[in-house]
Backbone as CSV, one residue per row, in Angstrom:
resi,resn,N_x,N_y,N_z,CA_x,CA_y,CA_z,C_x,C_y,C_z
1,MET,26.277,-4.286,-7.892,25.466,-3.964,-6.719,24.451,-2.875,-7.087
2,VAL,23.175,-3.174,-6.865,22.110,-2.207,-7.155,21.910,-1.334,-5.920
3,LYS,21.838,-0.029,-6.141,21.714,0.904,-5.025,20.286,1.444,-4.931
4,ASN,19.723,1.390,-3.729,18.394,1.958,-3.500,18.504,3.477,-3.419
5,ILE,17.626,4.168,-4.153,17.587,5.629,-4.099,16.809,6.064,-2.865
6,ALA,15.679,5.383,-2.628,14.814,5.754,-1.507,14.089,4.531,-0.975
7,ILE,13.727,4.600,0.294,12.974,3.516,0.940,11.763,4.138,1.626
8,GLY,10.579,3.531,1.423,9.369,4.021,2.066,8.601,2.881,2.699
9,THR,8.053,3.121,3.880,7.244,2.116,4.556,5.792,2.557,4.513
10,GLY,4.932,1.683,4.013,3.510,1.988,3.940,2.708,0.996,4.757
11,ARG,1.615,1.476,5.345,0.770,0.594,6.158,-0.696,0.815,5.851
12,ARG,-1.468,-0.255,5.973,-2.921,-0.194,5.832,-3.501,-1.420,6.505
13,LYS,-4.469,-1.222,7.418,-5.030,-2.314,8.222,-3.874,-3.076,8.871
14,THR,-3.704,-4.371,8.573,-2.594,-5.117,9.176,-1.474,-5.377,8.166
15,ALA,-1.553,-4.766,6.989,-0.530,-4.963,5.951,0.583,-3.925,6.091
16,VAL,1.813,-4.374,5.903,2.977,-3.495,5.940,3.787,-3.718,4.673
17,ALA,4.096,-2.623,3.969,4.864,-2.710,2.726,6.147,-1.905,2.848
18,ARG,7.276,-2.532,2.483,8.548,-1.817,2.391,8.856,-1.640,0.913
19,VAL,8.985,-0.400,0.479,9.156,-0.071,-0.933,10.561,0.474,-1.161
20,PHE,11.275,-0.136,-2.116,12.633,0.281,-2.462,12.630,0.829,-3.883
21,LEU,13.049,2.080,-4.052,13.142,2.704,-5.375,14.575,2.611,-5.868
22,ARG,14.725,2.211,-7.143,16.043,2.141,-7.773,15.945,2.751,-9.158
23,ASP,17.066,3.228,-9.686,17.076,3.716,-11.077,16.763,2.553,-11.999
24,GLY,15.911,2.813,-13.009,15.567,1.733,-13.925,14.565,2.133,-14.967
25,THR,13.788,1.143,-15.404,12.892,1.337,-16.543,11.414,1.170,-16.205
26,GLY,11.074,1.003,-14.941,9.665,0.890,-14.576,9.233,-0.511,-14.213
27,LYS,10.164,-1.404,-13.938,9.835,-2.774,-13.551,9.406,-2.792,-12.082
28,VAL,8.303,-3.444,-11.787,7.798,-3.510,-10.413,7.736,-4.966,-9.965
29,VAL,8.421,-5.277,-8.858,8.455,-6.634,-8.318,7.878,-6.606,-6.907
30,VAL,6.882,-7.460,-6.656,6.258,-7.548,-5.333,6.502,-8.948,-4.786
31,ASN,7.202,-9.048,-3.671,7.536,-10.337,-3.032,8.129,-11.338,-4.030
32,GLY,9.018,-10.862,-4.888,9.705,-11.756,-5.828,8.934,-12.084,-7.091
33,LYS,7.705,-11.595,-7.217,6.890,-11.845,-8.411,6.608,-10.528,-9.136
34,ASP,6.263,-10.638,-10.411,5.835,-9.453,-11.159,4.534,-8.942,-10.544
35,ILE,4.300,-7.634,-10.596,3.126,-7.034,-9.936,1.806,-7.612,-10.459
36,LYS,1.721,-7.853,-11.765,0.477,-8.379,-12.345,0.259,-9.846,-11.970
37,GLU,1.346,-10.517,-11.635,1.266,-11.910,-11.198,0.858,-11.990,-9.724
38,TYR,1.329,-11.007,-8.920,1.067,-11.023,-7.475,-0.352,-10.572,-7.145
39,PHE,-0.759,-9.396,-7.671,-2.102,-8.884,-7.393,-3.073,-9.458,-8.411
40,SER,-4.203,-9.965,-7.913,-5.126,-10.710,-8.777,-5.986,-9.822,-9.669
41,THR,-6.324,-8.616,-9.230,-7.205,-7.768,-10.042,-6.458,-6.558,-10.594
42,ASP,-6.976,-6.015,-11.693,-6.408,-4.810,-12.298,-6.538,-3.616,-11.365
43,GLU,-7.615,-3.584,-10.591,-7.869,-2.478,-9.664,-6.734,-2.361,-8.638
44,GLN,-6.271,-3.494,-8.130,-5.184,-3.502,-7.152,-3.875,-3.008,-7.779
45,VAL,-3.620,-3.418,-9.012,-2.410,-2.985,-9.728,-2.465,-1.478,-9.970
46,LYS,-3.638,-0.979,-10.383,-3.808,0.461,-10.619,-3.626,1.254,-9.328
47,THR,-4.084,0.703,-8.213,-3.933,1.348,-6.909,-2.459,1.592,-6.599
48,VAL,-1.619,0.587,-6.860,-0.190,0.701,-6.573,0.460,1.753,-7.474
49,PHE,0.017,1.851,-8.725,0.641,2.759,-9.695,0.184,4.215,-9.581
50,ARG,-0.885,4.488,-8.817,-1.435,5.850,-8.733,-0.416,6.935,-8.385
51,PRO,0.468,6.743,-7.371,1.443,7.803,-7.067,2.373,8.117,-8.244
52,LEU,2.715,7.093,-9.028,3.595,7.297,-10.189,2.891,8.120,-11.265
53,LEU,1.586,7.868,-11.457,0.818,8.605,-12.459,0.661,10.073,-12.068
54,VAL,0.389,10.315,-10.779,0.175,11.679,-10.287,1.455,12.510,-10.426
55,THR,2.616,11.883,-10.158,3.887,12.609,-10.209,4.597,12.452,-11.556
56,SER,3.963,11.760,-12.508,4.503,11.457,-13.847,5.915,10.873,-13.785
57,ASN,6.042,9.794,-13.021,7.314,9.063,-12.887,7.160,7.607,-13.338
58,GLN,6.310,7.342,-14.349,5.965,5.973,-14.724,7.172,5.070,-14.989
59,ASN,8.069,5.455,-15.887,9.154,4.552,-16.283,10.533,5.032,-15.861
60,LYS,10.601,5.738,-14.739,11.885,6.267,-14.281,12.574,5.361,-13.266
61,PHE,11.791,4.561,-12.528,12.353,3.775,-11.432,11.985,2.299,-11.547
62,ASP,12.889,1.444,-11.045,12.538,0.053,-10.778,12.094,0.024,-9.327
63,ILE,11.016,-0.701,-9.056,10.448,-0.701,-7.714,10.425,-2.128,-7.174
64,LEU,11.007,-2.302,-6.000,10.997,-3.591,-5.322,10.164,-3.424,-4.057
65,ILE,9.133,-4.261,-3.897,8.229,-4.143,-2.755,8.202,-5.450,-1.980
66,ASN,8.409,-5.357,-0.675,8.202,-6.497,0.227,6.976,-6.162,1.058
67,VAL,5.937,-6.995,0.946,4.698,-6.709,1.660,4.229,-7.963,2.377
68,ASN,3.729,-7.790,3.606,3.190,-8.938,4.342,2.051,-8.489,5.246
69,GLY,1.212,-9.433,5.616,0.077,-9.162,6.493,-1.145,-8.715,5.725
70,GLY,-2.315,-8.971,6.278,-3.566,-8.513,5.664,-3.926,-9.258,4.396
71,GLY,-4.903,-8.705,3.676,-5.332,-9.274,2.410,-4.752,-8.485,1.256
72,LEU,-5.116,-8.870,0.047,-4.523,-8.239,-1.132,-4.907,-6.767,-1.285
73,ASN,-6.153,-6.401,-0.957,-6.561,-4.994,-1.060,-5.806,-4.119,-0.067
74,GLY,-5.660,-4.598,1.158,-4.904,-3.871,2.174,-3.438,-3.760,1.787
75,GLN,-2.900,-4.825,1.194,-1.505,-4.822,0.760,-1.289,-3.816,-0.370
76,ALA,-2.249,-3.747,-1.299,-2.147,-2.792,-2.411,-2.150,-1.358,-1.882
77,ALA,-3.015,-1.075,-0.906,-3.081,0.270,-0.316,-1.808,0.581,0.471
78,ALA,-1.234,-0.441,1.124,0.026,-0.257,1.846,1.160,0.054,0.871
79,CYS,1.151,-0.598,-0.283,2.152,-0.341,-1.328,2.032,1.089,-1.837
80,LEU,0.795,1.553,-2.034,0.546,2.929,-2.474,1.150,3.921,-1.474
81,HIS,0.896,3.690,-0.183,1.394,4.570,0.870,2.918,4.574,0.912
82,GLY,3.522,3.392,0.841,4.980,3.274,0.876,5.648,3.898,-0.337
83,LEU,5.047,3.696,-1.516,5.584,4.265,-2.749,5.524,5.793,-2.723
84,SER,4.433,6.321,-2.184,4.285,7.774,-2.058,5.371,8.352,-1.152
85,ARG,5.629,7.678,-0.039,6.655,8.132,0.899,8.051,8.082,0.259
86,ALA,8.316,7.021,-0.506,9.618,6.881,-1.174,9.802,7.962,-2.244
87,LEU,8.724,8.273,-2.972,8.807,9.305,-4.015,9.102,10.689,-3.435
88,THR,8.578,10.958,-2.232,8.849,12.259,-1.603,10.310,12.373,-1.182
89,GLN,10.947,11.239,-0.880,12.378,11.251,-0.556,13.199,11.584,-1.797
90,VAL,12.826,11.020,-2.937,13.548,11.249,-4.185,13.355,12.686,-4.665
91,ASP,12.088,13.138,-4.699,11.785,14.482,-5.202,10.798,15.179,-4.266
92,PRO,11.282,16.049,-3.390,10.393,16.748,-2.449,9.336,17.623,-3.131
93,ASN,9.547,17.972,-4.411,8.581,18.806,-5.136,7.266,18.080,-5.412
94,CYS,7.303,16.747,-5.471,6.069,16.002,-5.773,5.221,15.767,-4.523
95,ARG,5.681,16.258,-3.377,4.931,16.092,-2.127,3.544,16.732,-2.199
96,ALA,3.463,17.919,-2.809,2.187,18.647,-2.887,1.137,17.853,-3.653
97,ALA,1.524,17.266,-4.787,0.588,16.485,-5.603,0.133,15.223,-4.870
98,LEU,1.063,14.560,-4.188,0.723,13.348,-3.441,-0.173,13.667,-2.252
99,LYS,0.132,14.781,-1.580,-0.651,15.207,-0.414,-2.080,15.573,-0.834
100,ALA,-2.203,16.268,-1.976,-3.523,16.690,-2.471,-4.421,15.497,-2.767
101,ASN,-3.832,14.397,-3.234,-4.605,13.187,-3.521,-4.787,12.294,-2.296
102,GLY,-4.146,12.652,-1.184,-4.306,11.883,0.054,-3.476,10.624,0.120
103,TYR,-2.404,10.550,-0.682,-1.586,9.330,-0.718,-0.551,9.271,0.396
104,LEU,-0.284,10.397,1.052,0.699,10.410,2.133,0.045,10.183,3.492
105,THR,-1.282,10.187,3.533,-2.006,9.981,4.785,-2.196,8.488,5.027
106,ARG,-1.815,8.032,6.200,-1.992,6.628,6.557,-3.464,6.412,6.869
107,ASP,-4.105,5.481,6.158,-5.517,5.181,6.385,-5.600,4.379,7.682
108,SER,-6.068,5.010,8.750,-5.985,4.404,10.086,-7.160,3.487,10.428
109,ARG,-8.070,3.280,9.480,-9.223,2.413,9.783,-8.766,0.970,9.985
110,MET,-9.186,0.397,11.099,-8.829,-0.983,11.425,-10.106,-1.758,11.738
111,VAL,-9.994,-3.079,11.747,-11.133,-3.919,12.108,-11.371,-3.783,13.603
112,GLU,-12.632,-3.530,13.977,-12.978,-3.392,15.388,-12.880,-4.755,16.067
113,ARG,-12.392,-4.773,17.293,-12.194,-6.055,17.968,-13.519,-6.669,18.414
114,LYS,-13.520,-7.991,18.525,-14.697,-8.714,18.999,-14.813,-8.527,20.511
115,LYS,-16.047,-8.254,20.985,-16.273,-8.085,22.421,-16.792,-9.395,23.024
116,TYR,-16.511,-9.597,24.313,-17.010,-10.792,25.001,-18.520,-10.684,25.180
117,GLY,-19.195,-11.811,25.206,-20.652,-11.819,25.364,-21.371,-11.420,24.087
118,GLN,-20.658,-11.278,22.985,-21.249,-10.940,21.687,-20.687,-11.854,20.613
119,ARG,-21.444,-11.919,19.498,-21.035,-12.803,18.415,-19.912,-12.209,17.578
120,GLY,-19.862,-10.881,17.498,-18.815,-10.208,16.740,-18.449,-8.916,17.432
121,ALA,-17.997,-7.929,16.658,-17.637,-6.644,17.246,-18.879,-5.932,17.776
122,ARG,-19.955,-5.981,16.991,-21.202,-5.304,17.387,-22.408,-6.234,17.419
123,ARG,-22.343,-7.308,16.672,-23.460,-8.257,16.572,-23.659,-8.970,17.904
124,ARG,-24.905,-8.931,18.393,-25.227,-9.597,19.655,-25.706,-11.022,19.380
125,PHE,-25.659,-11.848,20.437,-26.293,-13.162,20.333,-27.789,-12.968,20.276
126,GLN,-28.499,-13.895,19.633,-29.949,-13.750,19.493,-30.628,-13.809,20.862
127,PHE,-31.552,-12.833,21.091,-32.258,-12.747,22.369,-33.411,-13.719,22.363
128,SER,-33.550,-14.459,23.456,-34.671,-15.389,23.591,-35.511,-14.977,24.793
129,LYS,-36.791,-14.663,24.522,-37.685,-14.238,25.610,-38.058,-15.439,26.491
130,ARG,-38.245,-16.575,25.873,-38.650,-17.783,26.615,-37.629,-18.883,26.482
């Protein structure tokens, strides 16, 4: 039986990530796939690993991530947020470094809703004088 050391929930836009930290060698699994297999670009993979680099915990933990909702960029940012929260549970001393980089702050920007009588959130229908 594998025991979780810490659990962190991260959110971004409509994506929600549940991050489970376990003792291990640095293996990262996202929704049952390897991280490089799940995220299509290197930028997204680097985004997820940023909290580990800042706190120098690269190969100390195995990380299991369940993420759903949103697109891949939002999911990567949600993973970053969740991983940061889980790391603070394991080692409260790394909170300062994570906070300084803004990884513990939930990015609250969301897509603005579409309004009635308009084509989008702000875009109006074309005006016709005649």
